[in-house]
C-alpha positions in Angstrom: 9.3 -15.3 5.2 9.5 -12.4 2.8 8.8 -13.3 -1.0 11.8 -13.3 -3.2 11.8 -12.9 -7.2 14.0 -12.7 -9.8 14.2 -9.1 -12.2 13.6 -10.5 -15.8 13.5 -7.1 -17.5 13.3 -3.3 -17.1 12.3 0.1 -18.6 11.7 3.9 -17.8 9.1 5.9 -17.7 9.8 9.6 -17.0 11.4 10.0 -13.3 10.1 5.6 -12.8 11.2 2.1 -13.4 9.1 -0.3 -14.5 10.7 -3.5 -13.1 8.9 -6.8 -14.2 9.5 -9.4 -12.6 8.9 -13.7 -12.3 6.9 -13.5 -9.8 4.7 -10.7 -7.5 4.0 -10.3 -4.0 0.1 -8.4 -3.6 0.5 -7.0 -0.3 3.4 -4.5 0.1 4.8 -1.4 0.4 8.5 -1.4 -0.4 11.0 -3.9 -2.0 14.8 -4.4 -1.4 17.1 -4.5 -4.2 21.2 -5.2 -3.4 20.5 -3.5 0.0 18.4 -0.5 -0.7 15.1 -0.4 0.4 12.4 1.6 -2.4 8.9 2.6 -2.3 6.9 0.3 -4.9 3.8 0.2 -6.4 2.2 -2.4 -8.4 2.2 -1.5 -12.1 -1.2 -3.0 -12.8 -1.4 -2.5 -16.6 1.6 -4.7 -17.1 2.0 -8.5 -15.7 4.0 -9.1 -12.4 5.4 -5.6 -12.7 5.7 -2.7 -10.1 7.1 0.6 -10.1 10.0 2.9 -8.4 11.5 5.4 -8.5 15.5 4.5 -9.6 18.1 5.3 -12.4 20.0 1.7 -12.2 19.7 -1.4 -14.7 18.3 -4.8 -11.9 17.6 -7.3 -14.9 19.1 -10.3 -13.1 18.7 -8.6 -9.5 16.8 -10.3 -6.6 13.6 -8.5 -5.1 12.5 -8.8 -1.1 9.3 -7.2 -0.6 8.2 -5.6 2.4 4.8 -4.9 3.9 
């Protein structure tokens, strides 16, 4: 089963959206939020954060990780 996490904060940095989660899986290349898949990377400077290209606000949404 894929790990799920909840978005607790997000903010824009250039064209990227930094998403802060309540927990994070370490081995993934994509995430799914509200049925849409995004390429994602870990934002190493911020605990439990990932980076995607998006203009949306995902606070309170559920993230599913894909390896």
